[in-house]
N, C-alpha and C positions, 0 to 999 in steps of 0.2 A: 730884586723879588728877593734874591740870595743870601740879602745880608742880613744879621741874625738881629739888628735893631728893630731891622722889618719886617722878620716875623715872630718879633715879643709881643706888636701890636696889631698884628694881622686880627686875629680872633672879632674885633671887636671895631675895627674900623668898618671891614665891608657893612653890616647892618647900620651904623649910625650915617655911614653913607647914603644908603638905599634908605632911613627915614628922615635926614633930611632930604632927599631929591621929593622924597612922598608927600615933603609938609610943604613946599614949595614949587610943585605943580598941579598938588591936589584942588587949589582956589581959580585957577587959569582956567576959563571957558573952556577951552579945548582938549580939556583933561578932566571934564566930569559930565556922566547921566544931568544934562537939565532936565528933561522932560520925562515923563512917562503916562502910558492912558494905559484903562482897561478898557478889549473890545467882549463886548455881552453878545453871543450871538444863540438863537431861536432858530430850528430847523424852521424854513418858509416862510420865517419874516425876515425885517430889517436890522441888518447889524447898526447895535448901540453903543456908540462910547461912552467912558466917564471917568477926567482928569485920575489918575492919580498923586502925581507932584508934577510940579514946572509954572511957567507962569507964562510958554511963547504959546499965546491963541492963535498963528499964523500956522505952527505945527501943526498941532492940537484940530484944526482943521482943512490944514493939507490929510492926515489919519485918518481923518472923519469921509471927506469926500472919496477915498481915497477904497476906502471899505464898503461906501453905499454905490461907488460904480458900476462892481461886483455883478451888485441885484442882495437877490434875496439869500440867505445863508441856505445851505446844502448840507447842513452839519448843528449839532447844538454844542457850544464850547463856552471854554470862557479863557482871555490870553493874554499878557500884558508888550506893549510895542512900546522902544522906547528909541531916544533920540542914539545918534553915533556919532561919540565926539574924536574928530581926525587925530587927535593927538593918544590915544586910546589905539586906536590902529594903527599911528605913528607908531607905537610903540614894542605892540606886538611885528607888524615886518620887519622892524629891524633889529630883533633879534636872530634872523639867521649870521645878518653882519657883525653883530657881537661874537657870535662863536666861530665865523671865520675867521677874526682876530685872536679868537681861543686857539685854534687850529693853528695860528702861523708861531705861536707862542710855544705850542707843546710841541711841533714837529723842530724848532730849535733843541728844544730841551731835547729829543730823543737825541736826532747828531750830538750833543758834546757830550751825551752818556759814552755812545759808542766810539769816536773818533778819540785821539791819540794812544799812547802806549798802554793805556791801562784800560781800557773800556769796563765800565758796568754797566754788564748783560741786565740783571734783576733789572736795574732803577732803568734802563732800558727796557725795560717787558712794561713796565708800570705807567708810561708813559705814554707808549705804542697802545695800551689798553683804554688809558685816556681820551687819547686821539683816535681811538679808531671813534667809542666816545662822542667825541667833539663831528665827525666824521659824520657820522649814520645820523647826530642830530641836525647838521647844517643838510643833509642830504632829504630828508621825511620834510622840514620846512621849506624848503626850494618847492617842493615838487608840493603842500603845500599852499604857496603864494600862485603859483600856478594853475594850480586847478581853482581855487577862487579866482580867477583873470578869466578860467574859463569859462567857468557859471556864470559872469555878470555878461563876455561875449554872449553865449549863449539866450542869456535871459535877453540881450539888450541892454541894457544898464547895470546899474550898480545892483548890488540882491540887498535889500531891508529887511528888516521883522513882517514888512507888511506882508512879503515874497513870500519870504519862507512860511507865515500861516498862513498865506492863501492857497501852496502847496500843500499843504497838510492837512486843512479843514475843506478847501476848497474840493472841487470838482476837476481833479489835473488831469492829464491827457499824459500819455506816453512820457516824453521831453517834460513836462512836467516832473511825472515824479523820477525820471535819474538825475533832475535838475535841484529835487529839496531831498534825493539819497546821496550826493554828493555834497551837498550844501552839508547835508549830518556826517558825513563823513569825514567833512575838516575840522568838527569838531573833537575828533577822536584821534586822527593826527598830531597835534601839539604833548596831548598829555603819552602816544607814543614814542614819539621822539627825546623828552624825555625820560621815560621808562628806562628805552635802551642805554641813555648818558647816564642814567645814572644804576643799571644792571653794571654797564661797563668800568664806572667808577667803584660800585662795590668789587668786584672783582681790582682792579688795582691794589685798595688798600689793603682787603680782605689777603690774598693769593699765600702773602708767608704769611700768615697765620691760622691762617684754615686752611685745613687740610680739607681736599678735596671741595673748595668751594667753585674751582674751575670746572669740574663734572659737572657739579649740581648744576651750577648756571647754565653752560651749554642746551644739559638738559629742560630747565624751565623757557630761557629762549623756543628751541624745537617744539614743546608743547601749546606755549604762549600763540607763535607765528602761524600754525597748521588749524588753530582750531583760529584762530583770527581769519586764515582765509575761507576754513568753510561755514565760520559766520558772514562771511560777503557771500561767498556763491551762493546759498540759501537763499540769500535774500534777491539775489541778484537772478538767479534759476527763476523766484516767484513770481519778479515784475516780466521776466520775458514771456511765461506762461500765463500768467493775466491777460496778458496784452494778445494771445494766439490766442488759447481759448475762454479764455474769461474764468479760467479753475486755477491760482496761482500755485496752491500747496504742490502739486502734481511736480511742477515745476524743482522747487524745494527740494520735493525729498526724493527726486533723479537725482540731479546734484548731489544731495548727500549721501546719496548711497555711492554715486560715482566714487566721489573724495574716498568711502572705504575699502571701493574694492582696490583703489591704487595707493591707499594711503601708504605702504612701505616703500615704494619710491620716489615720494615726497618727502616721507622724513629722513629715508635715504641721505636726500641733497641738504636739506633745512641741517641735518646732522654736520652735513662735510663745509654749511656756511659758517656754523657754530665753531664749527676745527677753528676755521679761520680767524674769526672773531675772538675768541678766546682758544688759544693753544694750551694743550697740558704746560704744568709747572711744576718738575720734580726736583726736590735737593737732589744732591750729589748719590748722597745714603738711598735715598731713593728708587735714583736710578742704578744705582751700582747693584742693588737687591733685585730690580724689575731685567737684568739683564740675569744675575743669577737663575732668576724664576723663569726663562726665554729659556736658557741651553736646560734647566732641567724640565722641561715640556718641549722636546723636544718631541720626542716620541708623544705627546700628550700622555702619558704617562707621569705620576709623581711616588714614585715606591718611596718605601718608609724610609730608608738611609738617607733620600735623597731630601725628604722633610724635613730628617735631623739637620742635617745640613743648612736647609734654608731656615731653620729657626736657628742658629748660631750664627748665621747669616748675618738677621733682620737683630738679634741680641744684639751684636757685634755693633750693628748702625745705631743702637738705639732705636728701632719701629717698635715699639707697640700694637698689637693685636690690630685692632682696629684699621690702622693704618696698612697692616700683610692684608688683608680683605683686603681693603680697598682698593692696591697694588694690582691684586691678583684678579678678582676684578673687572678691572679697566684691562689688565691685559688679555682679560677669558673673549670682552666684550670685541676688542681690536681682532679676535680672529675669527668670530661669528660675523665677521663684517666682511674683512678678506673673504 
């Protein structure tokens, strides 16, 4: 993969290979949605179905029987139910294995950059960022797989679109509500895994060209995770309170207020975690300026003479005003955390 001849053609080999595989698989029965039907419900009436496309009468009849066995509709809604091809599931479930294979290559890349008489720590850090991105993606996807298995075990069989529809629009008990919440959560885990991988990829590619990108990504990561925890906690608190006293909003508000009260220690933990994922990377010139600034800040006061000296140091190292301001801001934030 490091050969120049391969690098020249790598930019179009991947899309051509992907399109070729798609053209070969798209006509196979195991890899396309063959049937779909509309389910129409009016509260208090028997559900009806209307074929959208497909020719599998046995599958269509099975869908009609599944809905009619549940009795009259408990809500008014329209939804679509489709077949679930095993090939598409295989592609989705195979993603963690592909990512694990990528982890092996990236791990070997890190070792190759850091071993030897002249280790290249800059490229090693780039590979480390990619490695963490893939590792995070694999962990989230494995959690997604385990969650899907647990949902099927609790449900007693493989979850289908029929089950999901009845959990959403039927008259679910507490267990079915939790199953629906877990099922919808699985739909967000894959995008979340890809988003984390994309964030680390951005850090790996731009850390040497965009000043302060690591700090911006850390703040974005911390804010996103805290917001996600808040949303999940609000939903879980609402459902639990709904089951106990029948007024779920009270539980959601209580959890939300509690998170706001303890947000500082939570944000501190998330910030420490983000620092491990996305460490600060400064050039030798920026590091030298930080050392000079730290020396001047020993008494927490910058005198006019010290400021002139710092300006001279910045000019010598070719650091512009924005970079100097960002470096000093990072140092101040570090002092506040300590």
